[in-house]
C-alpha positions in Angstrom: 13.8 -14.8 -27.3 12.5 -17.1 -25.0 10.5 -17.0 -22.1 13.4 -16.3 -19.7 14.7 -13.5 -21.8 11.4 -12.1 -21.9 10.8 -12.3 -17.9 14.4 -10.5 -17.7 13.5 -7.5 -20.1 10.3 -6.8 -18.5 11.7 -6.9 -15.1 14.6 -4.7 -16.5 11.8 -2.5 -17.8 9.8 -2.5 -14.7 12.2 -2.7 -11.9 11.8 0.3 -9.4 15.1 2.0 -8.4 17.0 0.4 -5.3 17.0 3.6 -3.3 13.1 4.4 -3.8 12.2 0.9 -2.9 14.5 1.2 0.3 12.8 4.8 0.7 9.2 3.5 0.6 10.3 1.1 3.5 11.5 3.2 5.8 8.3 5.6 5.4 6.4 2.6 5.9 8.6 1.3 9.4 8.6 4.7 10.6 4.7 4.9 10.5 4.5 1.5 11.9 7.5 2.3 14.7 5.7 5.7 15.4 2.2 4.0 16.0 4.2 1.5 18.7 5.8 4.6 20.1 2.7 6.2 20.6 1.0 3.2 22.2 4.1 2.9 24.9 5.4 -0.3 23.3 8.4 -1.7 24.2 11.7 -1.8 22.3 10.1 -5.1 20.7 7.1 -3.9 20.3 8.5 -0.6 18.6 10.7 -3.0 16.1 7.7 -5.2 15.1 5.4 -2.6 14.4 8.1 -0.9 12.1 8.8 -4.4 10.5 5.7 -4.7 9.6 4.6 -1.4 8.5 7.8 -1.7 6.1 8.1 -5.1 5.0 4.6 -6.8 5.9 3.2 -5.8 2.2 6.3 -7.6 0.3 6.3 -10.4 2.5 2.7 -11.0 1.6 3.0 -10.3 -2.0 6.3 -12.6 -2.2 4.1 -16.0 -0.2 1.6 -15.3 -2.8 3.3 -15.2 -6.1 5.4 -18.0 -4.2 8.9 -16.0 -4.6 10.5 -17.9 -1.7 12.3 -17.1 0.4 10.5 -13.5 0.2 12.8 -10.9 -1.1 12.7 -9.1 2.4 14.6 -12.2 3.8 17.0 -12.4 0.8 18.1 -8.8 0.5 21.0 -7.6 3.3 19.9 -4.1 3.3 16.0 -4.4 4.2 16.1 -5.5 7.9 18.9 -3.2 8.8 16.9 -0.2 7.1 14.3 -1.3 9.0 16.1 -1.5 12.5 17.5 1.8 11.6 14.5 3.5 10.8 12.5 1.8 14.6 15.3 3.2 16.2 15.1 6.8 15.0 11.1 6.3 15.9 11.8 4.9 19.4 14.3 7.8 20.4 12.5 10.5 18.1 8.7 9.9 18.5 7.8 13.2 20.3 9.9 15.0 17.5 8.0 12.9 14.8 4.5 13.3 16.1 5.4 16.8 15.3 5.6 16.3 11.3 2.2 14.7 11.1 1.2 16.4 8.0 4.6 15.7 6.2 3.7 12.2 7.3 0.4 11.8 5.9 2.4 12.8 2.5 5.2 10.3 2.7 2.6 7.8 3.8 0.7 8.4 0.8 3.6 8.3 -1.9 4.8 4.8 -0.1 1.1 3.5 -0.5 1.3 4.7 -4.3 4.8 2.9 -4.7 3.7 -0.4 -2.7 0.8 -0.3 -5.1 3.3 0.1 -8.3 6.0 -2.3 -6.7 3.1 -5.1 -6.0 1.3 -5.0 -9.2 4.5 -5.1 -11.3 5.7 -7.7 -10.0 2.3 -10.0 -10.1 2.6 -8.5 -14.4 6.0 -9.9 -14.2 4.6 -13.2 -12.8 2.1 -13.4 -16.3 -0.7 -13.2 -14.0 -4.0 -12.0 -15.3 -5.5 -8.4 -14.8 -7.8 -9.2 -11.7 -4.7 -11.0 -10.1 -2.2 -7.9 -10.9 -5.2 -5.2 -9.0 -5.2 -8.0 -6.2 -1.6 -8.4 -5.9 -0.7 -4.7 -5.7 -3.7 -3.6 -3.8 -2.3 -6.7 -1.2 1.6 -5.3 -1.2 0.2 -1.5 -0.3 -2.3 -2.3 2.6 -0.3 -5.9 3.8 1.4 -3.9 6.2 -1.0 -2.1 7.7 -3.1 -5.2 8.3 -0.4 -7.1 9.8 0.3 -3.9 12.0 -3.7 -4.2 13.1 -3.8 -7.4 13.9 -0.6 -7.4 16.1 -2.7 -4.7 17.5 -5.9 -6.4 18.2 -8.0 -4.2 16.7 -9.9 -4.2 13.3 -7.7 -3.9 10.1 -8.0 0.0 9.3 -8.5 -0.6 6.0 -12.1 -2.3 6.4 -13.2 0.3 8.4 -15.0 3.7 6.9 -12.2 6.3 6.7 -9.6 8.0 3.9 -8.8 6.3 1.6 -6.2 3.4 1.5 -7.0 0.2 -0.1 -9.7 2.2 -2.3 -6.7 4.5 -3.6 -4.3 1.2 -4.0 -7.1 -0.6 -5.8 -7.6 2.3 -8.3 -4.0 2.7 -8.9 -3.8 -1.2 -9.5 -6.6 -1.3 -11.4 -5.1 1.5 -14.0 -1.6 0.2 -14.1 -3.0 -3.2 -14.9 -5.1 -2.4 -18.2 -2.5 0.5 -19.3 0.8 -1.5 -18.6 -1.7 -4.7 -19.7 -3.9 -5.0 -22.4 -3.3 -1.3 -24.1 0.6 -1.8 -23.6 1.7 1.4 -22.6 5.4 2.3 -21.6 5.3 1.2 -17.8 7.5 3.7 -16.4 4.9 6.3 -17.3 2.3 4.0 -16.0 4.1 3.4 -12.9 4.6 7.1 -12.4 1.1 8.4 -12.7 -0.2 5.8 -10.9 2.1 6.9 -7.9 1.2 10.2 -8.5 -2.4 8.8 -8.8 -2.4 6.8 -5.4 -0.6 9.3 -3.4 -3.2 12.0 -4.6 -6.3 10.3 -3.6 -4.7 9.2 -0.2 -3.6 12.7 0.8 -6.8 14.6 -0.1 -8.8 11.6 1.1 -7.7 12.7 4.6 -7.5 16.3 4.3 -11.2 16.9 3.2 -12.5 14.3 5.0 -13.6 12.0 2.5 -14.5 7.8 3.5 -14.4 5.0 1.4 -18.2 4.0 0.5 -20.1 1.1 2.3 -22.3 -1.4 1.8 -25.9 0.0 1.3 -29.6 -1.5 0.9 -30.1 -0.7 -2.9 -34.1 -1.4 -2.4 -34.3 0.1 0.5 -32.9 3.0 -0.9 -35.2 2.7 -4.0 -38.3 2.2 -1.9 -37.1 5.5 0.2 -37.1 7.8 -2.5 -40.1 6.7 -4.1 -42.1 7.1 -1.1 -40.8 11.1 -0.6 -41.5 11.1 -4.6 -45.0 10.1 -4.2 -45.3 12.7 -0.7 -44.2 15.4 -2.9 -46.7 14.8 -5.9 
């Protein structure tokens, strides 16, 4: 079996169903469009944030992998689907805002799907495990980064708060190890990673978990030593 046949076989084994892929894009677009509606943006702003939320991560992924033109531009269903999602948020933003809990869960599931889609595509391209983790994480959070840039605010993923990039990074790392060196069947691995990422994201929101921030280990060690000496 030649290289082309191997890649084709891997692509078939790893492929996310089109309906699931579109569902993830719709939730991402709804999240971006709803944020734009809350900010009072015009219809162009709602559409732009919906596109960034639904397709931004995939655009970054394909550019990094050199898969041009990006799938978001070549697939005839993607942009119309995002446009419909943007229209829903534009006309029903008040109703959607009351579904915050549901949107948190759906957004978490979407994060898991985007992580898997990006990481698996990097594996198909034959990239090393570290690159698989990076591409998976970038696919998962890329849309949010573009959204924050458009809003002229510090990217949400670099600030303390609920797990987002952290959950995606953990999930992509697990996929890179299990479906890579360990050779576990990719479909069960994909399902496990989606559940893991979504669970970490939801729990971090509901229980108030925050991503770790930078620490000064020498200063922390000195402080602990001083406290121990005082107790002694």
